C-alpha positions in Angstrom: 72.2 -17.5 -44.5 74.2 -14.7 -41.8 71.3 -12.4 -42.5 68.4 -15.1 -41.8 70.5 -16.4 -38.5 69.9 -12.5 -37.5 66.1 -12.2 -38.3 65.7 -15.5 -36.4 67.9 -14.3 -33.3 65.9 -11.3 -33.2 62.5 -13.0 -33.4 63.7 -15.3 -30.3 65.4 -12.4 -28.5 61.6 -10.3 -29.1 59.6 -13.2 -27.8 61.5 -13.4 -24.9 61.5 -10.5 -24.3 57.7 -9.8 -24.7 57.5 -13.0 -22.0 59.7 -11.5 -19.3 57.8 -8.2 -19.7 54.6 -10.1 -19.6 55.6 -11.6 -16.9 56.9 -8.9 -14.9 53.4 -6.8 -15.7 51.9 -10.5 -13.9 54.0 -10.1 -11.0 53.8 -6.4 -10.7 49.4 -7.0 -10.5 50.0 -9.1 -8.2 51.8 -7.3 -5.8 50.6 -4.0 -6.0 47.6 -4.2 -3.9 50.7 -5.2 -1.0 52.6 -2.6 -1.6 50.0 0.3 -1.9 48.8 -1.0 1.7 51.7 -0.7 3.3 52.7 2.5 2.1 49.3 4.1 2.8 47.4 2.4 5.7 48.5 2.4 9.5 49.6 -0.9 11.4 51.8 -1.9 13.5 51.7 -5.8 12.5 52.9 -7.3 9.3 52.1 -10.9 7.6 53.8 -11.8 4.8 54.2 -15.6 3.8 55.6 -17.7 1.1 52.8 -20.4 1.3 49.1 -19.8 1.6 47.8 -17.8 4.6 44.5 -17.1 2.5 42.5 -18.2 5.9 44.1 -16.2 8.6 41.9 -12.7 9.5 43.2 -9.5 10.0 40.7 -8.8 12.5 41.7 -12.0 14.7 45.1 -10.8 15.1 43.0 -7.4 16.6 40.6 -9.6 18.8 43.1 -12.0 20.1 46.4 -9.6 19.8 45.6 -6.3 20.2 47.6 -5.7 17.1 46.6 -4.1 13.6 47.9 -5.6 11.2 48.0 -5.9 7.3 48.0 -9.5 5.9 50.1 -9.8 2.4 48.1 -11.1 -0.5 50.5 -12.4 -3.0 52.3 -15.7 -2.0 56.2 -14.3 -1.8 58.0 -16.5 -4.1 61.7 -15.7 -2.4 64.4 -13.6 0.1 64.4 -10.6 -3.0 60.6 -10.2 -3.1 60.4 -10.5 0.7 63.3 -8.0 1.0 61.1 -5.4 -1.3 58.0 -5.5 0.9 60.2 -4.9 4.2 61.5 -1.9 2.2 58.4 -0.8 1.5 57.5 -1.5 5.4 60.3 0.8 6.5 59.5 3.7 4.1 56.0 4.2 5.5 55.9 6.4 8.7 54.3 3.0 10.6 56.2 2.4 14.0 55.8 -1.8 13.1 56.4 -3.9 15.9 56.2 -7.4 14.8 56.7 -9.2 11.5 54.7 -12.3 11.1 56.9 -14.3 8.3 55.4 -17.5 6.5 58.7 -19.1 5.4 59.3 -22.1 3.6 62.7 -22.8 3.7 63.3 -24.8 0.0 62.8 -21.1 -1.3 64.8 -18.6 1.2 68.6 -17.2 1.2 68.9 -17.8 4.8 71.9 -14.7 4.7 69.3 -12.7 3.0 66.9 -13.5 5.9 69.4 -13.0 8.9 70.3 -9.5 7.5 66.7 -8.7 6.4 66.1 -9.1 10.3 69.0 -8.0 12.2 68.9 -4.9 10.0 65.7 -4.1 12.0 66.5 -4.6 15.4 63.2 -2.9 16.5 60.7 -5.2 15.5 60.2 -8.7 16.2 59.8 -11.7 13.6 57.6 -14.3 14.3 58.9 -16.4 12.1 56.4 -19.9 10.9 57.8 -22.8 9.1 56.0 -24.1 6.2 53.5 -27.1 7.4 51.6 -28.9 4.8 49.9 -32.4 4.9 52.2 -35.4 5.6 50.7 -36.3 2.2 53.5 -33.6 1.0 56.4 -35.2 2.5 55.5 -38.9 1.2 55.5 -38.6 -2.0 58.8 -38.1 -2.1 61.6 -40.6 -1.9 63.5 -40.9 1.1 66.6 -38.4 0.0 65.2 -36.0 -1.0 62.6 -35.7 2.3 66.2 -35.9 4.5 67.3 -33.3 1.9 64.4 -30.8 2.5 64.5 -31.4 6.6 67.6 -30.2 6.5 67.0 -27.2 4.9 64.8 -26.3 7.7 67.4 -26.9 10.3 70.0 -24.8 8.1 67.2 -22.0 8.0 67.0 -22.0 11.6 70.6 -22.6 12.9 70.6 -19.1 10.5 68.4 -17.1 12.7 68.3 -18.4 16.1 71.0 -16.3 17.6 69.3 -13.5 16.7 67.8 -11.9 19.7 65.0 -10.3 17.7 63.6 -14.1 15.9 61.7 -16.5 16.8 61.0 -19.7 15.0 57.9 -21.7 15.6 57.4 -25.4 14.6 54.3 -27.6 13.6 55.7 -30.0 11.2 55.8 -32.6 13.7 52.3 -32.5 15.1 50.7 -35.8 13.9 47.5 -34.3 14.7 47.9 -31.3 12.6 49.4 -32.7 9.3 48.0 -35.9 9.7 43.9 -34.8 9.4 43.5 -34.1 6.1 40.0 -32.3 7.4 42.6 -29.7 8.5 43.6 -28.6 5.4 41.7 -27.0 2.6 44.8 -28.1 0.0 48.0 -29.9 0.4 49.3 -26.5 2.0 46.5 -24.3 3.2 44.9 -25.0 6.4 41.6 -24.6 7.3 39.9 -21.6 9.2 39.7 -22.3 12.3 42.9 -24.6 12.2 45.3 -21.5 11.2 43.1 -19.2 14.1 44.5 -22.2 16.4 47.9 -21.7 14.9 48.2 -17.7 14.9 46.9 -18.5 18.9 48.9 -21.1 20.2 52.2 -20.1 17.7 52.6 -17.1 21.1 50.7 -19.1 24.1 53.4 -20.5 26.3 55.8 -20.7 23.6 54.9 -24.4 23.4 55.6 -24.9 19.4 59.0 -22.1 19.7 62.3 -23.9 18.3 64.8 -24.0 21.3 68.0 -24.5 20.4 68.1 -27.9 22.5 65.2 -29.3 21.0 65.6 -28.2 17.5 67.4 -31.9 16.3 64.8 -33.8 18.8 62.2 -32.1 16.5 63.6 -32.6 13.3 64.3 -36.5 14.2 60.7 -36.7 15.4 59.3 -35.0 11.6 61.9 -37.7 9.7 60.1 -40.3 12.3 56.5 -39.8 11.5 57.0 -38.9 7.7 58.8 -42.7 7.5 56.2 -44.3 9.8 53.3 -43.0 7.3 55.4 -43.4 4.4 56.3 -47.5 5.3 53.9 -48.0 8.1 50.7 -46.2 7.7 47.9 -46.9 9.3 45.2 -47.5 6.9 41.5 -46.1 7.7 38.5 -47.9 6.3 35.8 -45.7 4.4 33.7 -44.6 6.4 31.6 -42.8 3.4 29.0 -44.8 4.0 28.1 -44.0 7.7 26.9 -42.0 9.9 28.3 -41.9 13.2 26.7 -40.1 16.2 29.0 -39.2 19.3 27.1 -39.1 22.6 28.8 -37.6 25.4 30.1 -34.7 27.4 32.8 -32.0 27.1 35.4 -34.4 26.2 33.3 -34.6 22.5 31.0 -30.9 23.1 33.3 -28.6 23.7 35.1 -29.2 20.2 32.7 -28.8 16.8 35.8 -28.4 14.6 37.9 -30.5 12.6 39.8 -30.6 15.5 37.5 -32.1 17.4 37.4 -35.9 18.5 34.5 -35.8 15.4 36.6 -34.0 13.2 39.2 -35.9 13.3 36.9 -39.4 12.6 35.7 -37.4 9.6 39.2 -36.3 8.1 40.5 -39.6 8.9 37.6 -41.8 7.4 35.6 -39.3 5.7 32.1 -40.2 7.9 29.4 -37.9 8.2 29.4 -36.9 12.4 27.2 -35.6 14.7 28.3 -34.1 17.7 25.3 -34.9 20.0 27.5 -33.8 23.3 27.4 -31.0 25.6 29.7 -30.2 28.5 28.3 -31.6 31.9 26.5 -34.0 30.7 26.1 -37.0 32.8 24.8 -40.6 31.8 23.6 -40.6 35.8 19.9 -39.2 36.0 21.0 -36.2 38.3 18.4 -33.5 40.1 18.8 -30.6 39.0 20.7 -31.2 35.7 18.2 -30.9 33.0 19.7 -32.8 29.9 21.2 -36.3 30.8 22.4 -38.4 28.3 19.1 -40.3 27.9 17.3 -37.4 27.3 19.4 -36.8 24.3 19.2 -40.8 23.7 15.5 -39.7 23.7 15.9 -36.8 21.5 17.8 -39.0 18.9 14.8 -41.7 19.0 11.8 -39.6 18.7 13.0 -36.7 16.8 11.3 -34.7 19.7 14.2 -31.9 20.6 12.1 -29.7 22.3 14.2 -30.3 25.6 17.7 -29.3 24.1 19.3 -26.1 23.9 18.5 -24.6 20.4 21.1 -22.0 21.2 24.1 -25.2 21.5 25.4 -27.1 18.1 23.8 -30.3 20.3 20.4 -29.2 18.7 21.9 -28.6 15.5 23.2 -32.1 14.9 20.9 -33.8 16.9 18.5 -32.3 14.3 20.5 -33.0 11.0 20.9 -36.4 12.5 17.2 -37.1 12.7 16.2 -35.5 9.3 19.8 -37.4 7.6 19.0 -39.6 4.7 18.4 -43.0 6.3 20.2 -45.3 4.1 23.4 -45.5 5.7 25.1 -47.7 8.1 24.9 -45.8 12.0 27.5 -45.8 14.4 27.3 -44.9 17.8 30.2 -43.4 19.7 29.4 -43.3 23.3 31.6 -41.6 26.2 30.6 -40.7 29.7 31.0 -40.7 32.9 34.2 -38.2 34.0 30.8 -35.8 35.1 28.7 -38.8 37.2 32.1 -38.8 39.3 32.6 -35.6 40.0 29.0 -35.7 41.1 29.2 -38.9 42.9 26.7 -40.3 41.2 25.4 -44.1 42.7 27.8 -46.7 41.1 25.3 -49.4 40.8 21.6 -49.8 40.4 19.1 -50.7 37.8 17.6 -47.9 37.1 19.1 -44.4 35.6 19.6 -42.8 39.1 22.9 -45.0 38.7 25.3 -45.0 36.5 25.5 -48.6 35.9 21.3 -48.6 35.2 22.0 -45.3 33.0 24.4 -46.5 30.8 22.4 -50.2 30.3 19.2 -47.9 29.4 21.2 -45.7 26.8 22.4 -48.6 25.3 18.8 -50.7 25.1 17.2 -47.2 23.6 19.8 -47.0 21.3 19.5 -50.7 20.5 15.3 -50.8 20.0 15.4 -48.0 18.1 18.5 -48.8 16.0 18.9 -52.6 15.8 21.4 -52.5 13.1 23.1 -50.1 14.7 27.1 -50.2 15.7 27.7 -49.3 19.0 30.8 -48.4 20.8 31.3 -47.2 24.5 34.9 -45.4 26.3 35.8 -45.5 29.3 36.4 -41.8 31.2 39.8 -40.7 30.7 42.5 -39.8 33.6 42.4 -36.5 35.5 43.9 -34.6 37.8 41.2 -33.8 39.1 40.0 -35.0 42.6 43.1 -36.0 44.1 43.5 -37.8 40.5 40.3 -39.1 40.3 41.2 -41.2 43.9 39.1 -38.9 45.9 35.7 -40.6 46.6 32.7 -38.1 45.6 29.6 -39.2 47.0 28.3 -42.0 49.6 27.2 -44.2 46.6 29.9 -43.5 44.6 33.8 -44.5 43.8 37.0 -42.8 42.4 37.1 -42.8 38.9 38.7 -46.3 38.0 34.8 -47.8 39.2 33.2 -45.9 36.8 35.9 -47.0 34.1 35.5 -50.9 35.5 31.5 -50.2 35.2 31.9 -49.2 31.7 34.4 -52.4 30.4 31.8 -54.6 32.9 28.2 -53.4 30.4 30.4 -53.9 27.5 31.4 -57.4 28.2 27.9 -58.2 29.6 25.6 -56.1 26.6 28.4 -57.5 24.1 29.2 -54.0 23.3 32.8 -53.0 22.1 34.8 -51.0 23.9 37.4 -48.1 23.9 39.3 -48.0 27.1 40.9 -44.7 27.5 41.4 -44.8 31.1 43.6 -47.6 31.3 44.7 -47.7 27.7 45.7 -44.2 26.8 49.5 -43.5 28.2 48.7 -41.0 30.3 49.2 -40.6 34.1 50.6 -38.6 37.0 53.8 -37.4 35.4 53.1 -36.7 31.6 49.2 -35.8 31.4 50.0 -32.5 29.7 50.9 -34.6 26.7 47.7 -35.1 26.1 45.9 -33.3 28.1 45.3 -29.5 28.0 43.9 -29.0 31.6 44.4 -32.2 33.5 40.8 -33.6 32.3 40.1 -32.4 28.9 42.2 -33.8 26.0 44.4 -31.3 23.6 45.0 -31.3 20.4 47.1 -34.4 20.1 45.1 -36.3 22.5 41.9 -35.4 20.0 43.7 -36.7 17.7 44.7 -40.0 19.2 41.1 -40.8 20.8 39.7 -39.9 17.0 42.2 -42.7 15.6 41.1 -44.9 17.8 37.4 -44.5 17.3 38.4 -44.4 13.3 40.1 -47.7 13.4 36.4 -49.4 14.6 34.9 -48.5 11.3 35.1 -51.8 9.5 
């Protein structure tokens, strides 16, 4: 009997040892390419992470930061493995100046991380905390979620006094974590978002955690999660919609998931066509070859010869003209800022006035697409031209006058309207919360505007 037990015990132990050995070999094969690069290549920067960073590219660090970077492919599971990587870096002949760390506070031993940073005082550690989609957080109950957020705060408190450590936090940014189109998986940002996060983490240190703000950031995160868990905005399924965005740089300057059309696509699954271009007026202005009426004509007739082929407007207009026609159509029209800047005439019956041009665009769309839904948007607040108070042309007005024209046309032609000028919380005192340059929306502003459009889908 004892012999049988011994044999059984030896068999189980052998199996366990085989499993452990297989696991060690598996991990080694995963880690080996990184360690080989760290030992043999020339670099001044390393990016290693506890969450996926597949869509960050080494050449971007060279282009935008002037850094020669090794990006480690293995998703580091714990602090001990991170220390192994650090030893390999220190054993190389490279004068490393920067380590980018993707840190998941649920996987760290804070004391070990702090010690690693302290032992390498000539290296700046740029730490980007884990920032998964909002669903990651709302799937937890309130107690569990609170414990995880506490770990974020405790991690920060363990390193923030170190002079060679900076911690960046995106977890409370609604524009990022609440737009599904920003992610390829629950915890993997897409290529354009990854590039944006890499660029903005250092830029003006907007997302740099500061001791006096860390509690507010964590509280904002708790509030955001609570809102999306308990009182989420339910967007209608827009998968049966083709939505055309006709306008100026407010729509046209961005083409990825962080653009206004990209936000609408992410929130509703609608097909979106960004048929907008910077500098566009509704009014037909001498010297400007591309008014909104020209673009509307191209969309209606299918003749795209007036559009610049090198600009995304051509491709998006082409895709709309050649789409499957058995879907609902919606036009979102955002014009007026450039009409104001150009001092275009406010009132009149033809396309040489702002009012006449807007009526013309709407009438053309209605005739060509009688079942289409149309939403027109007022121009947004700007700090330019004395906060929109300067009159720019003999027959023009202040910016508010152009917004009033939009509201007037919407009412008279029975068109739905989004009144950005009067209803968005932008003022002389707080404009930089939603605007990047005093005119164009930043990520927060584009998400807010896009969410307003998404709510128009029924």
